[in-house]
Structures are given as structure tokens and as C-alpha cells.
N, C-alpha and C positions, 0 to 999 in steps of 0.2 A: 906792911899793910896786908900782905898775903894771908896773915892769920885771921883777918876779919872774915866773917861769913856774910855774904851779900845776898839779899833777897830781891826777887822780881815778882811783881804782881801785874799780870797781863802779859800775854805772849803773842801779841800781834806783831807787825813788822818792826815796831820800835822796841818793844820789850824783848822779843826773841833775839834780835841781832845784838842788843846790848848784853843780854845774858850770855850769848855765844862768845862774845868778845872777852867777857870776864873769865869764862871757862878757859879760853885759849891762853889767857895771861896768867893762869894758875890759881885763881881765886876759888874758894869754896862757895858754891852757888845753890840757892834754893829757888825753884820756880813754882809759882802758884797761878793758876788760871782755871777757867771753867772746862777746858778740854780734859778728857778723861785721864790722860797721862800726867796731868799736873794737879788735878783737883784734890788729890790726897795729901798735898803738901800744905794745905791751908793752915794747920796748927803750927807748922814748923816756921812760919814767917816770924812769929814772935821772938824766936831765938836769933834772928839775923841782926847784925850790928847796923847795917844800912839797908834800907829797902827802897828800891826804885819802883815807882808806880807809873804804869803807862796804860791807862784805861780811858774809855770814851768820855769826853766832856763836850757834848754837842751844844750847838747854839740852836734853839728851837724857836718856833713862833712866839713862845712866851718868854724867851730869854735864855741866858746861859744856864746849863744844867750840870751841876757837880754832884748829883746824887750817887753815882757809882763810886766816886772818890770817897764820899762820906760813908759809904758802906764798907769799903776795904781798909780805911785808915785805922779802925779799931783792931785790925789784925797785927799791927806793928807793936812790938813789945815796949813796955814802959821804959822810958829813958833812951830809947833807940831813935834813929833818924829816918824819917820818911822823905824821899826825894821825888817830888812829882814831876814827871816828864811831860804829862799831858798839857795841852794849851789851857791857860788859865785867864779868865777875865781879871784885869787888874783889880787888886783888892782881895782876891779869893784866898791867897796864901795866908794873909793875916787873919781872915775870918776862920779858916780851918785851924790855924794855930791856936786861936782863942777857943775853938770848939774842942780841940784835943790837946789840952795843956800838958799831958803826961808824956808827950813825945815831942821831938823837934821836927817841925815841918819846913822843908826847903823847896824851892822851885828851881829846876834846871831845864830850861826849854830845849827841845830837840829841833834840829835843822836838817832832817834827813830828806833825801829825795827817794821816793819809793823804789825807783828802778835801780838805784845804786845805794840802797840802805846799808848793806853790809860794809861797803867801802867807806861810806860817810861815817859809819859808827867807829870803824877802826882808825880812821884818820880825820877826826872832826876839824873843821875850820875854826870853830869857836866852842869853848866850854864856859858856860855862864851859870853861876849859882847865886840864887837870890834868897836873902834872909828877911823874914817878916819883922824881926826884932834885932837891933844892933847891940847885942850883949856878948859876953865871953862864951857862953854856952853855944849860941848860934854861930859865932865866928869860928870856934873850934870845930863844930860839926861841918861847917861849910868848907873849911880847909881840909878836913879829912875826906870829904866827898871829892873835892878837886884833886886830891892826891891819888885817888883810885881810878879816876876817869882816864880814858885813853889820852895820850899827849896831844896837845893842840897848840898852834902858833899864837892863839889869842885866848887868854883866860881873864875872867872877871868875877870877883865876888862883890856883890852889890846888894841893894835893897830888893825885896821881893817885888815891889811895885815896878821898879826899873826892869827887872828880869821879865816880868809878865808883859810889860809894854814893849820891850824889845821884840818879843815873839809876835805879839799882836800887830805891831807896826810893820814888821817884815811880811807877815801874811797879807796885810792890806795893801802894802806896796806891790807885791806880786800880783794881787788881784787887779790893781789899777793898771798894771802893764797889760794884762789880758784884755781889760775893757778898752784901753787905748788902741791896741792893735785891732780890736773889733771895729773901732771907729775908722781906722785906716782902711780896713777891708771894705767897709761901706762906702768910703770915699772913692776907692779904686773901682768898685762896681759902678758907681754913679758916673765916673769919668771914662769908663771902658778901659781902664789900665789893668796891667797884670799884677795882681797883689803879690804873687809868689816872688816876682823879681824885686818888687819894692821891699818886701820883708828880708830877702837874702842880702840886698844891698845895705839895709839898715844894720843887719847882724854883722856885717863886715867892718862897721865903725867900732873901734876898740873902746869908745866911751860907753 
């Protein structure tokens, strides 16, 4: 697999740490981003066998916004594989695959914590690759992507909708935890209780 050339679009904390890890493991890497040191590599992305894309996909007052993704996907060479690491509204990978039929579009959600992004990249707890179409071409591409990712104790090649929903469900579950603890804080304030002690005692529960 080391003969493959791996491209990276976007050098934020996700794309940078992933590209760094591939370099450390001996892969040939091309990085493209808007920063001056990477901007000149735009045309070289088309020659990469696999291109990981980590660009903003914000949720706005008018809904999910994939416009940046749609702008950079044409940089991927014909017949090559694009692996979107950005959070995707379920159904987006299939839409993008239909929009860009000359490349293989896969979704591999990231699960990085910003403070430990480097460590989480090197030793991921989960590697998930989602395919919008269950055919031989997508299966082969997904297996190739899985083979080049850092080793993980849990791996899953599945449908793109499942991969997208795994990421969305995880994000929403973590948001619910924050909301719940805000409710506990309000209850502690109303009771005159020490919220910090309550939270510490709750964290001591291994469940």
C-alpha cells in the first residue's frame, strides 16, 4: 500500500493530523489547503489514488451546507477515491456520488477530540468506511481505504447512510449529555447543593 499516493484537502486539526500520520508511516502525501504553503498543490490532487477531504460542512439557519465539499470534489482525478472525513447529513454521500459519477465517493467519519487529536489519529478507537453503493468498485475502494488507515480495534465497512448516522448520532448523544448536566446544575442551584461534588461523584460511576 505504501506505493499509493495519498491526498489531503483541508489542513485543519483533522486533515493535518491525518496527513502527518500518513507521512510518519511512510506514505507519499500531497496536501492542498488555502494556506500559502499548501495552495500550490491544488493541481497535484488529481494524481492521488486516495484523497481524504476534511473541509467545513456547517449547519446553518437554512440547513446543512455542503458547498465547500462540492467545490473541492472536482479536484479528485477520474477513477480515484474521495474519502470525506467531514460530518455529513445522512444522504449526502449518495447525493455527491450521483453528482460526481467519475470518482468513488466514500464517507469515513472522524471521532477526534481536539485536545488529543494527534493521539486519536494515530490510535483510533473506530475506523468506519461508508459506501453509497454496494457494488464491487465501491467495496474494493472501501477495503483499500481501510487498509491504509491507522490500525483500530473496531473496523466497519457499511453503507454510507449508516456511517453518516453513526457520526450524527454520536454528536447528538454528546450534546444531550451537556444539556442533561446543565439541568443537573440548575437543580443543584435551586437546592443550594454543590454541583461540583455531584458531578465528581457521578463521574466516579464506571457506567
